[in-house]
NUZA-831153 format. One line per field, with one value per residue (C-alpha): x, y negated, z; residue number from 1. Coordinates in steps of 0.001 Angstrom, whole numbers, always signed. Layout:
N
px c(X:...)
py c(Y:...)
pz c(Z:...)
num c(NUM:...)
END
This chain:
257
px c(+84069:+82401:+83346:+82104:+82838:+82003:+81573:+81202:+80858:+78672:+76144:+75587:+72094:+72869:+75406:+72693:+70283:+73064:+73780:+70070:+69439:+72521:+71456:+67877:+69134:+70638:+67357:+65342:+62389:+61098:+60171:+60301:+57901:+58279:+62057:+62019:+59771:+61983:+65235:+63925:+62497:+65758:+67753:+65647:+66137:+69877:+70099:+67949:+69893:+73187:+71883:+70941:+74388:+76174:+74263:+74799:+78561:+78936:+76880:+79094:+82230:+83555:+83704:+85451:+87985:+88506:+89486:+92115:+93450:+93605:+95783:+97240:+98246:+101604:+100246:+98541:+100789:+101171:+97393:+96690:+99124:+96977:+93853:+92804:+94463:+92659:+89760:+88995:+91390:+88466:+87245:+90695:+90879:+87390:+88491:+91839:+90380:+87302:+84776:+83345:+82978:+81173:+78848:+78006:+77270:+75054:+73270:+72538:+71335:+68961:+67690:+66788:+64537:+62156:+59945:+57804:+57609:+59747:+62513:+62378:+62454:+65372:+67427:+66734:+67629:+70676:+72689:+72966:+71171:+72425:+71231:+69059:+67308:+66797:+65472:+63052:+61552:+61678:+61306:+63346:+62481:+65231:+65313:+65692:+68625:+70270:+69814:+71353:+74285:+74985:+74919:+77474:+79750:+79503:+81644:+80748:+77301:+76931:+77420:+75158:+72340:+72736:+72786:+69790:+67789:+68714:+67735:+64539:+63658:+64402:+62221:+59384:+59271:+59604:+56737:+54568:+55025:+54562:+51467:+50336:+46748:+44996:+44254:+42149:+44432:+43266:+45358:+44789:+47004:+47442:+48952:+50499:+51359:+53100:+51392:+47834:+48311:+45611:+45654:+47571:+46857:+50643:+50608:+48492:+50650:+50004:+48475:+50827:+50122:+52205:+54401:+54986:+56638:+59332:+59815:+61534:+64652:+66651:+65503:+65935:+69519:+70285:+68847:+70766:+74106:+73656:+72603:+75702:+77830:+76122:+76799:+80437:+80758:+79165:+81342:+84517:+83510:+82518:+84949:+87570:+86202:+86005:+84514:+81235:+79783:+82334:+81022:+83123:+85413:+83929:+86067:+85650:+87187:+86749:+87524:+87351:+85522)
py c(+87866:+85365:+83359:+80078:+78634:+76262:+76851:+74420:+74870:+74304:+77010:+76919:+78214:+78888:+81511:+83388:+83185:+84391:+87402:+88144:+88061:+90171:+92824:+92866:+94401:+97265:+98106:+100407:+100469:+97132:+98557:+96825:+93897:+93363:+93545:+91044:+88600:+88820:+88294:+85399:+83628:+84026:+82854:+79691:+79101:+79576:+77066:+74421:+74786:+74294:+71269:+69683:+70421:+69131:+65834:+65508:+65947:+63537:+60882:+61236:+59810:+58658:+62193:+63392:+60580:+61505:+65055:+63641:+61405:+64365:+66319:+63942:+65690:+65109:+62430:+60460:+57378:+57129:+57068:+54753:+52175:+51947:+50922:+47413:+46244:+44541:+47006:+49866:+52810:+55218:+53069:+53122:+56925:+57271:+55143:+56902:+60418:+59604:+60084:+56586:+56956:+60301:+58738:+55766:+57981:+60312:+57441:+55729:+58966:+59628:+56054:+56598:+59480:+57284:+54314:+51707:+51871:+55001:+53226:+50250:+52604:+54545:+51371:+50240:+53616:+54250:+51496:+53141:+56506:+60037:+61974:+64217:+61174:+59734:+63025:+63377:+60027:+60363:+64140:+64635:+67825:+70451:+69740:+65999:+66677:+69009:+66608:+63814:+66002:+66975:+63301:+62547:+65576:+67236:+66115:+68824:+68093:+71651:+73129:+70471:+71382:+75135:+74778:+72456:+74952:+77739:+75782:+74652:+78283:+79367:+76743:+77074:+80766:+80075:+77562:+79987:+82437:+79881:+78332:+81419:+82265:+85551:+86193:+88562:+90711:+92791:+95285:+97906:+100975:+104270:+107358:+109898:+113393:+116299:+118873:+119926:+119417:+117644:+113886:+112389:+108950:+108451:+107922:+104766:+101606:+99357:+95944:+93041:+89355:+86860:+86063:+89759:+90256:+87780:+89316:+92503:+93566:+93073:+89482:+88716:+90032:+87914:+84758:+85436:+85973:+82891:+80751:+81812:+80738:+77332:+76870:+77869:+75384:+72582:+73357:+73234:+69993:+68191:+69524:+71628:+74631:+77846:+79857:+78152:+81309:+81472:+80261:+77416:+78157:+77820:+76606:+77058:+77447:+80044:+79765:+82303:+81693)
pz c(-45281:-47572:-50621:-52021:-55388:-58188:-61927:-64790:-68535:-71570:-72460:-76216:-76930:-80601:-79481:-77597:-80523:-82831:-80655:-80181:-83946:-84664:-82166:-83459:-86711:-84720:-82985:-85232:-82842:-84130:-87514:-90901:-90466:-86704:-87030:-89891:-88013:-84928:-86840:-88946:-85896:-83972:-87006:-87216:-83474:-83929:-86783:-85100:-81868:-83694:-85606:-82270:-80835:-83925:-83844:-80087:-80342:-83250:-81440:-78360:-79963:-76587:-75184:-78329:-77931:-74269:-75277:-77615:-74833:-72432:-74878:-77496:-80739:-82396:-84753:-81970:-81785:-85545:-86059:-83128:-84487:-87614:-85674:-84553:-81349:-78501:-78335:-75959:-76343:-76794:-79672:-81246:-80956:-82455:-85404:-85795:-85894:-87950:-85159:-85534:-89312:-88839:-86280:-88490:-91498:-89471:-87710:-91027:-92617:-89707:-89830:-93476:-92397:-90378:-91153:-89404:-85619:-85454:-87324:-84951:-81964:-83436:-84005:-80436:-78884:-81045:-79372:-75938:-75796:-76369:-79380:-77224:-75740:-79222:-80568:-77649:-78645:-82451:-82959:-86116:-87982:-88413:-92143:-91517:-89182:-91657:-94564:-92470:-91441:-95046:-96040:-93338:-93728:-97139:-100054:-102588:-104064:-105310:-101850:-100340:-102730:-102150:-98358:-98343:-100388:-97974:-94853:-96561:-97327:-93749:-92084:-94579:-93707:-89976:-90181:-92136:-89254:-86476:-88059:-89930:-90722:-91263:-94906:-96973:-99140:-102100:-104039:-106715:-106940:-108758:-107199:-109583:-108442:-110216:-108051:-107340:-103631:-101683:-101442:-98506:-96944:-96784:-100547:-100231:-100209:-97210:-97726:-97122:-96525:-98500:-95503:-94774:-98141:-97117:-93673:-94734:-92863:-96059:-96534:-92831:-92902:-95959:-94374:-91163:-92930:-95126:-92169:-90232:-93197:-93209:-89482:-89941:-92818:-90781:-87785:-89850:-91603:-88414:-85838:-87614:-85722:-87739:-84862:-83846:-82285:-79483:-76139:-74654:-71737:-68260:-65380:-61649:-58239:-55501:-51791:-48995:-45789)
num c(1:2:3:4:5:6:7:8:9:10:11:12:13:14:15:16:17:18:19:20:21:22:23:24:25:26:27:28:29:30:31:32:33:34:35:36:37:38:39:40:41:42:43:44:45:46:47:48:49:50:51:52:53:54:55:56:57:58:59:60:61:62:63:64:65:66:67:68:69:70:71:72:73:74:75:76:77:78:79:80:81:82:83:84:85:86:87:88:89:90:91:92:93:94:95:96:97:98:99:100:101:102:103:104:105:106:107:108:109:110:111:112:113:114:115:116:117:118:119:120:121:122:123:124:125:126:127:128:129:130:131:132:133:134:135:136:137:138:139:140:141:142:143:144:145:146:147:148:149:150:151:152:153:154:155:156:157:158:159:160:161:162:163:164:165:166:167:168:169:170:171:172:173:174:175:176:177:178:179:180:181:182:183:184:185:186:187:188:189:190:191:192:193:194:195:196:197:198:199:200:201:202:203:204:205:206:207:208:209:210:211:212:213:214:215:216:217:218:219:220:221:222:223:224:225:226:227:228:229:230:231:232:233:234:235:236:237:238:239:240:241:242:243:244:245:246:247:248:249:250:251:252:253:254:255:256:257)
END
């Protein structure tokens, strides 16, 4: 007896990075510094992956409109009647549900991040290419993507500023690890003891490079938790989704023989 089948579904890489980072905190074998480096790196991968996904989905306004048409909500006809007639129905849905406005704000914010030849290339590609194709050609930095997304989605300037500072801190630290250099470290110390017992090497504090001080498990956990909150906030602002770490449903079919 044999079976054949077909499966289809999106695999969200940020979900895997999220789960990998979360589990890294549970594994004591990594140690303080190695565990911190691992968690911070995975957190940065998680954030960058989600920023890419967020931009991709916003740029694909037609697919978002198609999902509305597949399952029209209760306010569908009321909102559609308020849009210009005589244009493609997907365009009308994108206008009615704010997808087109989101896209225009994000596209303009990204355009402001480039100059010269890159700007000309971006304008040319933006008309008919997906975000991933545009990003392959332009190579926006994670911070540029996040800044553009906050320009398009955030209304509270206080939250925007706080989230930008957090993402800036995360990627500065990630870059210091990725492009790190060996450094000579010097430190003076004094060991006080209440007993006359012999000196033990365990009493000598270990030397730490500047980047190591920021890679403690405590700091890594804080950056991870705060980054997850930023992703949840972005997801809710852009898509009304309060659970961005759930993998999308996969569909398939199975036949015997």
